[in-house]
C-alpha positions in Angstrom: 215.3 43.0 37.5 219.2 42.0 37.7 221.9 44.9 38.0 223.4 43.0 34.8 219.9 44.2 32.5 220.1 47.3 33.9 223.5 48.2 33.1 223.2 46.6 29.8 219.7 48.9 29.1 221.7 52.4 30.6 224.1 51.5 28.3 222.3 51.4 25.1 220.3 54.4 26.3 223.2 56.1 26.5 224.8 55.3 23.5 221.2 56.0 21.5 221.4 58.7 22.7 224.7 60.0 22.1 223.6 58.4 18.4 221.2 60.9 18.1 223.6 64.0 18.7 222.7 64.2 22.5 225.8 65.7 24.3 224.6 67.8 27.5 224.6 66.0 30.7 221.0 67.2 31.1 219.7 65.7 28.2 221.8 62.2 28.6 220.1 62.2 32.1 216.4 63.1 30.5 217.6 59.6 28.2 218.7 57.4 31.3 215.5 58.5 32.5 213.3 57.9 29.8 214.8 54.2 30.1 212.0 52.3 32.0 214.6 49.7 33.3 215.9 52.2 34.8 212.9 53.7 37.0 212.2 51.8 40.5 207.7 50.6 39.9 207.1 53.6 42.4 209.2 56.3 40.0 207.4 55.4 37.2 204.5 55.1 38.5 204.5 58.7 40.1 205.6 60.2 36.9 203.3 58.7 34.4 200.5 60.2 36.8 202.2 63.4 36.1 202.0 63.1 31.9 198.8 63.3 29.8 197.2 61.2 28.2 198.2 60.9 24.6 195.8 58.8 22.3 197.8 56.4 20.3 197.6 53.2 18.2 200.6 51.5 19.6 201.5 47.7 19.5 202.9 45.7 22.0 206.6 44.8 21.2 207.7 41.1 20.9 211.6 39.9 21.8 212.3 36.1 20.6 215.4 34.3 20.3 215.6 30.9 19.1 216.7 27.9 21.5 220.3 27.4 22.6 221.1 31.0 21.6 223.0 32.6 24.5 221.5 35.8 25.8 224.6 37.4 26.3 225.7 36.8 22.4 226.4 39.3 20.2 223.1 39.9 18.3 221.0 39.3 21.8 222.5 42.2 23.3 222.3 44.1 20.4 218.2 42.9 20.2 218.6 44.0 24.0 219.7 47.4 23.6 217.6 47.9 21.2 214.4 47.3 22.3 215.3 49.0 25.3 216.4 52.4 24.1 214.5 52.5 21.2 210.5 53.2 21.0 210.8 52.5 17.0 211.2 49.1 17.7 208.4 46.5 17.4 210.1 42.8 17.2 213.4 41.7 17.3 214.0 38.0 16.9 217.3 36.9 17.2 218.1 33.8 14.6 221.6 33.2 15.7 224.5 34.6 17.7 225.0 36.9 15.2 221.7 37.0 13.0 218.9 39.1 14.3 215.8 40.4 12.6 214.6 43.6 13.9 210.9 45.1 12.7 210.9 49.8 13.2 208.1 52.1 12.6 209.5 55.1 12.5 207.8 58.3 13.8 209.4 60.6 10.2 211.8 60.5 7.6 214.6 61.4 9.3 214.6 58.3 11.8 213.6 55.8 9.1 216.9 57.2 7.7 219.0 57.1 11.2 217.8 53.5 11.2 219.4 53.2 7.7 222.6 55.0 8.8 223.0 53.1 11.8 222.5 49.8 10.1 225.1 50.9 7.6 221.8 50.3 4.8 222.7 52.0 1.5 218.8 52.2 0.4 219.0 51.3 -2.5 219.8 48.0 -1.2 216.6 46.9 0.1 213.3 45.7 -1.4 209.9 48.1 -0.7 206.7 46.3 -1.1 203.3 46.2 0.0 204.1 49.3 2.2 207.5 48.0 4.1 211.0 48.1 3.3 213.2 45.2 4.3 217.1 45.8 4.0 220.2 43.7 4.9 222.7 45.4 7.2 225.4 45.3 9.9 225.8 46.5 13.6 228.8 45.6 16.2 229.6 42.5 14.5 226.1 41.3 13.6 224.1 41.1 10.6 220.5 42.6 10.9 218.0 41.9 8.4 215.6 45.6 9.0 212.5 45.5 8.2 210.1 49.5 8.2 206.9 49.4 8.2 204.9 52.3 8.6 202.8 55.2 6.5 206.4 57.0 7.3 207.8 54.3 4.2 205.2 55.5 1.4 206.5 59.0 2.3 209.8 57.8 2.3 209.9 55.9 -1.5 207.9 58.8 -2.9 210.7 61.4 -1.9 214.5 61.9 -2.6 215.6 58.7 -1.4 213.5 56.6 -3.4 214.3 52.3 -3.2 214.1 50.3 -6.0 
């Protein structure tokens, strides 16, 4: 992996950690260590051997960019940052230099509201259909089509943050 991608991954991890309220140097260091792209294969393998095995259904993230879109465009850069630093991200699809579709599976209702906040989405502007919530937002000059899936969507829509 190139040095530029490693630096971008580190930057994304730090931004995400700071936006989540992590302020101590120890917590920021842990956020960087958790970013797999910053670890050497030997370090990652050693850490994996020490962790307890968790049986949780997982999906393989899919990240696509339309042909002809520069990898350093604002949308591609945002997609890369999120894909490298946020475990909720299932898919990113960059359709133009300033448009991206991001599919997330939040782990909690508070995580879902964090995603809405991150992309400046008013909850009532989205659409809830068949267990999926979709909305359009913005971040760093990029139009974001946010797709939220998972059991948390039903809990959120039944709670105080009802989507229409």
